[in-house]
C-alpha positions as CSV (number, residue, x, y, z in Angstrom):
1,M,-39.5,-19.4,1.4
2,N,-37.5,-19.9,4.7
3,I,-34.5,-18.3,2.9
4,A,-36.6,-15.3,1.9
5,R,-37.8,-14.9,5.3
6,R,-34.2,-15.1,6.7
7,L,-33.1,-12.5,4.2
8,G,-35.8,-10.3,5.1
9,R,-34.8,-10.5,8.9
10,A,-31.3,-9.9,8.0
11,T,-32.2,-7.0,5.7
12,R,-34.3,-5.4,8.7
13,L,-31.5,-6.0,11.0
14,C,-28.9,-4.2,8.8
15,V,-31.4,-1.2,8.5
16,V,-31.5,-1.0,12.2
17,L,-27.8,-1.2,12.8
18,M,-27.3,1.5,9.9
19,T,-29.8,3.8,11.6
20,Y,-27.8,3.7,14.8
21,F,-24.6,4.1,12.9
22,W,-25.7,7.2,11.0
23,A,-27.4,8.8,14.1
24,G,-24.1,8.6,15.9
25,L,-25.7,6.2,18.6
26,T,-24.4,3.2,20.3
27,L,-25.9,-0.2,21.0
28,A,-23.7,-0.6,24.2
29,A,-25.4,-0.1,27.5
30,P,-24.6,3.1,29.5
31,P,-21.5,2.7,31.8
32,I,-23.5,2.8,35.1
33,E,-20.4,1.3,36.9
34,K,-18.9,4.9,36.6
35,L,-21.8,6.4,38.8
36,R,-20.8,7.2,42.4
37,L,-23.3,6.5,45.2
38,P,-23.5,6.7,49.0
39,P,-22.7,3.5,50.8
40,G,-25.5,0.8,50.7
41,F,-27.0,2.2,47.5
42,R,-27.1,0.3,44.2
43,I,-28.1,1.5,40.6
44,E,-29.1,-0.5,37.6
45,L,-30.1,0.1,34.1
46,W,-34.1,-0.2,34.3
47,A,-35.0,0.6,30.7
48,E,-33.6,2.1,27.5
49,V,-35.8,5.0,26.2
50,D,-34.5,7.3,23.5
51,N,-34.1,10.9,25.0
52,A,-35.9,10.1,28.1
53,R,-37.1,13.2,30.1
54,A,-40.1,13.5,32.3
55,L,-41.5,10.7,34.2
56,T,-44.9,10.0,35.9
57,R,-46.7,6.8,37.3
58,G,-50.0,5.5,36.2
59,A,-52.5,3.9,38.6
60,G,-51.1,0.4,37.8
61,R,-47.7,-0.8,37.1
62,T,-47.0,1.7,34.4
63,V,-44.4,4.4,34.1
64,F,-44.9,7.1,31.3
65,V,-41.9,8.9,29.7
66,G,-41.8,12.1,27.8
67,S,-39.1,13.3,25.5
68,F,-37.4,16.5,24.3
69,N,-36.1,15.7,20.8
70,A,-37.5,12.4,20.1
71,G,-41.0,13.7,19.8
72,R,-42.4,10.5,21.4
73,V,-44.2,9.6,24.5
74,V,-43.8,5.8,25.8
75,A,-45.2,3.7,28.4
76,L,-43.2,1.2,30.3
77,T,-45.0,-1.7,32.2
78,Y,-43.2,-3.5,35.0
79,D,-43.8,-6.6,37.1
80,E,-44.2,-7.3,40.9
81,N,-40.3,-7.4,41.1
82,Y,-40.1,-3.9,39.4
83,R,-38.6,-5.4,36.1
84,V,-39.7,-3.8,32.9
85,R,-41.9,-6.2,31.0
86,Q,-43.1,-4.2,27.8
87,Q,-42.5,-0.8,26.3
88,Y,-45.3,0.9,24.3
89,Q,-45.3,3.9,22.1
90,I,-48.2,6.2,23.2
91,A,-47.6,9.1,20.8
92,R,-45.2,10.3,18.2
93,G,-44.4,13.4,16.1
94,L,-45.3,15.7,18.9
95,A,-43.5,19.1,19.6
96,R,-41.1,18.4,22.4
97,P,-43.6,16.3,24.6
98,V,-41.4,16.7,27.8
99,G,-44.2,16.8,30.3
100,V,-46.3,13.9,31.4
101,A,-49.0,13.8,34.1
102,F,-51.5,11.1,35.2
103,R,-55.0,11.7,36.7
104,D,-58.1,9.5,37.0
105,G,-57.0,7.2,34.3
106,A,-56.0,9.7,31.8
107,L,-52.4,10.6,30.7
108,Y,-51.8,14.4,30.1
109,V,-48.9,15.5,27.8
110,S,-47.4,18.8,27.1
111,A,-46.4,19.8,23.6
112,I,-45.3,23.4,23.4
113,D,-48.5,25.3,23.0
114,R,-50.9,22.8,24.0
115,I,-51.9,20.1,26.6
116,L,-53.1,16.8,25.3
117,R,-55.0,14.0,27.2
118,F,-55.2,10.3,26.5
119,D,-58.2,8.7,28.2
120,A,-58.3,5.3,29.8
121,I,-54.7,5.0,28.7
122,E,-53.6,2.0,30.7
123,Q,-56.4,-0.2,29.2
124,H,-55.2,0.8,25.7
125,L,-51.5,0.8,25.7
126,E,-51.2,-1.3,22.6
127,H,-53.8,1.0,20.7
128,P,-53.7,4.4,22.3
129,P,-56.9,6.4,21.9
130,E,-56.9,9.7,20.0
131,A,-55.6,12.6,21.8
132,Q,-58.1,15.1,23.2
133,T,-57.1,18.8,23.5
134,V,-57.1,20.1,26.9
135,T,-55.9,23.6,25.9
136,D,-54.1,24.9,22.9
137,K,-53.8,28.5,24.3
138,L,-50.2,28.4,25.3
139,P,-47.5,30.4,23.8
140,S,-45.9,28.7,20.7
141,E,-42.4,30.0,21.1
142,T,-39.9,27.0,21.3
143,H,-37.2,29.0,23.3
144,H,-38.0,27.6,26.9
145,G,-41.2,26.4,25.4
146,W,-41.0,22.8,26.6
147,K,-43.1,22.0,29.8
148,F,-42.9,19.8,32.8
149,I,-46.4,19.3,34.1
150,A,-47.9,17.8,37.3
151,F,-51.1,17.7,39.4
152,G,-51.0,19.3,42.6
153,P,-52.6,18.4,45.9
154,D,-55.4,20.8,45.1
155,G,-56.3,18.6,41.9
156,K,-55.1,21.3,39.5
157,L,-52.8,21.0,36.6
158,Y,-49.6,22.9,37.0
159,V,-47.9,24.2,33.9
160,P,-44.9,26.5,33.6
161,V,-44.5,28.9,30.7
162,G,-40.7,29.9,30.3
163,A,-39.3,33.3,29.1
164,P,-39.1,33.3,25.2
165,C,-35.4,34.5,25.5
166,N,-32.3,34.3,27.5
167,I,-33.0,37.7,29.1
168,C,-35.8,40.1,28.1
169,E,-38.9,41.7,29.8
170,P,-41.7,39.6,28.3
171,D,-45.5,40.1,28.7
172,A,-45.8,39.4,32.5
173,D,-49.2,37.7,32.0
174,R,-48.0,35.1,29.4
175,Y,-44.4,34.3,30.1
176,A,-41.8,33.6,32.9
177,L,-44.5,32.1,35.2
178,I,-46.2,28.9,36.5
179,L,-49.8,28.5,35.7
180,R,-52.5,26.1,37.2
181,M,-55.7,25.2,35.7
182,N,-58.7,22.8,35.9
183,R,-58.4,19.4,34.2
184,D,-60.4,20.6,31.3
185,G,-58.1,23.7,30.8
186,S,-60.5,26.2,32.4
187,G,-60.0,28.4,35.4
188,R,-56.3,29.5,34.6
189,E,-54.4,31.1,37.5
190,V,-50.8,32.5,37.8
191,V,-49.2,30.6,40.8
192,A,-45.7,32.3,40.5
193,R,-44.2,35.1,38.3
194,G,-40.7,35.9,37.4
195,V,-39.6,32.4,36.8
196,R,-37.2,32.2,33.9
197,N,-37.5,28.5,33.0
198,S,-38.7,25.9,35.4
199,V,-38.6,22.3,34.3
200,G,-39.4,20.6,37.6
201,F,-41.5,21.0,40.6
202,D,-43.0,19.2,43.6
203,W,-45.0,19.8,46.8
204,H,-43.6,19.6,50.3
205,P,-44.8,16.4,52.0
206,D,-45.9,18.1,55.1
207,S,-46.7,21.8,54.3
208,G,-48.1,21.3,50.6
209,E,-46.1,24.2,49.4
210,L,-44.9,24.2,45.8
211,W,-41.1,24.1,45.3
212,F,-39.6,24.4,41.8
213,S,-36.3,24.6,40.0
214,D,-35.4,27.7,37.9
215,N,-32.6,27.8,35.4
216,G,-30.5,31.1,35.6
217,R,-29.7,33.3,32.7
218,D,-26.6,32.8,30.6
219,Y,-23.7,35.1,29.6
220,L,-22.9,36.6,33.0
221,G,-19.8,34.5,33.2
222,D,-18.9,31.1,34.6
223,D,-20.0,31.6,38.2
224,A,-23.1,33.9,37.9
225,P,-25.8,33.8,38.2
226,P,-26.9,30.8,40.3
227,C,-29.5,28.5,39.2
228,E,-32.3,28.5,41.8
229,I,-34.7,26.3,44.0
230,N,-37.8,28.3,44.9
231,R,-40.6,27.9,47.4
232,V,-44.1,29.3,46.8
233,A,-45.2,30.6,50.1
234,R,-47.8,32.8,48.6
235,T,-49.8,32.5,45.3
236,G,-48.7,34.8,42.8
237,S,-45.3,35.8,44.2
238,H,-42.6,37.1,42.0
239,F,-39.2,35.5,41.9
240,G,-37.2,38.3,40.2
241,Y,-36.6,37.4,36.6
242,P,-35.5,39.4,34.7
243,Y,-34.6,42.1,37.2
244,C,-32.8,40.1,39.9
245,H,-31.1,36.8,39.8
246,G,-30.2,34.5,42.8
247,G,-31.9,37.0,45.2
248,T,-29.0,39.5,45.2
249,I,-27.7,40.0,41.6
250,A,-29.1,42.9,39.7
251,D,-29.3,42.2,36.0
252,P,-27.0,44.5,34.0
253,E,-29.8,45.5,31.7
254,F,-33.1,45.4,33.7
255,G,-31.8,45.6,37.2
256,K,-32.4,49.4,37.4
257,L,-36.0,48.9,37.0
258,H,-36.7,47.1,40.4
259,A,-34.6,46.3,43.4
260,C,-33.8,42.7,44.5
261,S,-35.7,43.4,47.8
262,E,-39.1,43.6,45.9
263,F,-39.0,39.9,45.1
264,E,-39.0,36.6,46.8
265,P,-35.6,35.3,47.5
266,P,-34.5,31.7,46.4
267,A,-35.0,28.9,49.0
268,W,-31.5,27.8,47.8
269,N,-29.0,28.8,45.3
270,L,-27.3,26.2,43.3
271,G,-24.2,26.5,41.1
272,A,-24.2,28.6,38.0
273,H,-25.3,26.9,34.9
274,V,-25.9,23.6,36.5
275,A,-29.4,23.4,35.0
276,P,-31.7,21.9,37.5
277,L,-34.5,20.1,35.8
278,G,-36.6,17.4,37.8
279,L,-36.9,17.5,41.4
280,R,-38.9,15.3,44.0
281,F,-39.3,15.2,47.7
282,Y,-38.3,11.7,48.7
283,R,-41.6,10.2,50.6
284,G,-40.6,6.6,50.8
285,N,-39.2,4.4,53.6
286,M,-36.5,2.4,51.5
287,F,-33.8,5.0,51.8
288,P,-32.1,5.8,55.1
289,A,-33.6,8.2,57.5
290,P,-31.4,11.2,56.5
291,Y,-33.0,11.2,52.9
292,R,-36.6,10.9,53.9
293,K,-38.4,14.2,52.9
294,A,-35.1,15.4,51.5
295,L,-35.6,17.2,48.1
296,L,-33.7,15.4,45.2
297,V,-32.7,17.6,42.3
298,A,-31.5,16.4,39.0
299,Q,-28.8,18.7,37.7
300,H,-28.8,18.4,33.9
301,G,-25.5,20.0,33.5
302,S,-24.0,23.2,31.9
303,W,-23.7,23.7,28.2
304,N,-21.7,27.0,28.0
305,R,-19.5,27.1,31.0
306,S,-15.7,26.9,30.4
307,R,-15.4,24.1,32.8
308,K,-18.5,21.9,32.9
309,A,-20.6,21.7,36.1
310,G,-23.8,19.9,37.2
311,Y,-24.4,16.4,35.8
312,S,-25.4,14.9,39.1
313,V,-28.3,14.4,41.5
314,L,-28.2,16.6,44.5
315,A,-29.9,16.0,47.9
316,L,-31.2,19.0,49.8
317,R,-31.9,18.4,53.5
318,L,-34.7,20.5,55.0
319,E,-35.7,21.6,58.4
320,G,-39.3,22.8,58.2
321,N,-39.3,25.0,55.1
322,K,-35.6,25.7,55.3
323,V,-32.8,24.2,53.3
324,V,-29.9,23.5,55.8
325,A,-27.7,21.4,53.7
326,A,-26.9,20.1,50.3
327,E,-24.8,17.1,49.3
328,P,-24.0,15.1,46.2
329,F,-26.3,12.0,45.9
330,V,-25.4,10.4,42.5
331,E,-22.3,11.7,40.5
332,G,-20.3,10.2,37.7
333,W,-21.9,11.3,34.4
334,L,-19.3,13.9,34.2
335,Q,-15.9,12.1,34.1
336,P,-12.2,13.3,34.3
337,G,-11.2,15.4,31.2
338,E,-14.7,17.0,30.9
339,K,-16.0,13.8,29.3
340,V,-19.8,13.6,29.6
341,W,-21.6,10.2,29.0
342,G,-25.1,11.1,30.4
343,R,-27.3,13.8,31.8
344,P,-30.0,13.3,34.6
345,A,-33.3,14.8,33.7
346,D,-36.0,13.7,36.0
347,L,-36.6,11.6,39.1
348,L,-39.6,9.3,40.2
349,E,-40.2,7.4,43.2
350,L,-41.7,3.8,42.7
351,P,-44.2,2.3,45.2
352,D,-41.4,0.4,47.0
353,G,-39.5,3.5,47.7
354,S,-36.8,3.0,44.9
355,L,-36.1,5.9,42.6
356,L,-36.0,6.1,38.9
357,I,-33.7,8.7,37.2
358,S,-34.0,9.5,33.5
359,D,-31.1,10.4,31.3
360,D,-32.0,11.9,28.1
361,T,-28.3,11.9,26.6
362,A,-27.7,8.1,27.3
363,G,-31.2,7.2,26.4
364,A,-31.7,5.4,29.7
365,I,-33.7,5.1,32.9
366,Y,-32.0,3.9,36.0
367,R,-33.4,2.5,39.2
368,L,-31.7,3.5,42.4
369,S,-32.4,1.3,45.4
370,F,-30.9,0.8,49.0
371,S,-29.9,-2.5,50.3
372,G,-27.5,-1.6,53.0
373,P,-27.8,-1.3,56.9
374,S,-30.4,1.3,58.0
375,R,-29.2,4.4,59.6
């Protein structure tokens, strides 16, 4: 009997190892020693989660993680020392459940054309409840169809709907916009238009204004157009897509229809094709003063540029509602010789002021903390 059990365990281990082999994955930990940080900061591997994308915190010591290709949503519980204790699978087989948001005990998950809700989730991590449908009225196109979601200061759920193309003039009431809605899916309202593909947003700690990332169009060359960081000063503002890019670049096909002066200019232009995804205002006190209320941006990295760009976390410093400087914060996922071993996707501040960074390529979540002298 003992021999049979041992053989059974050995067989299961072989299956796991072969699964990793055929998937082209590695059991080795990501080489975080290659990451470059400002003085006084340290980074550690916090958790291994396949294809980790968007992050959100529960009411307790729980972090929820969405995914792009894995089709899963997982929960990570951690102890008082911020060490991960357990990983739970909340859902599987979903259509690109990138977005996760938490409100009043419930977990909200985006899945292309729908938003799902898992009630009282932190009390049922081992046996998650059946998903409830908040809305199934979103477009079903997969091109830019995945969605980062979050609750705003107004208690509304904010949901982006990307353009179903690289460049086109889609139905302006259905695509290339950011929506908000009540928690039950009712009361939909357009917050921003002319948004090609936003995969991250946050609200300014002082003004409460919405800031969001927007990925620029492809096939205008290596260095154009820029990806953008935008600020919504007025509900319903139009940010230019598909007519104008980066505030000044008229689109070769659609630019004749409208002048760039008709649209809201970017709050800040990033590099072309750096693919900004998650962004967060840093609200904590752990990091030194220059980083407090800075806007931190996860640049996922280029896929079709002749020389790769991005693959880093950027810190934007603000004065009021103006970006006055941008500097590298975490680098090293892109190594000499164009070698890429990871791609940052989202950021999440923990209660102690440390910062989580998800990496969908390395299948990892890192924890960034500061222990150097304050400045």
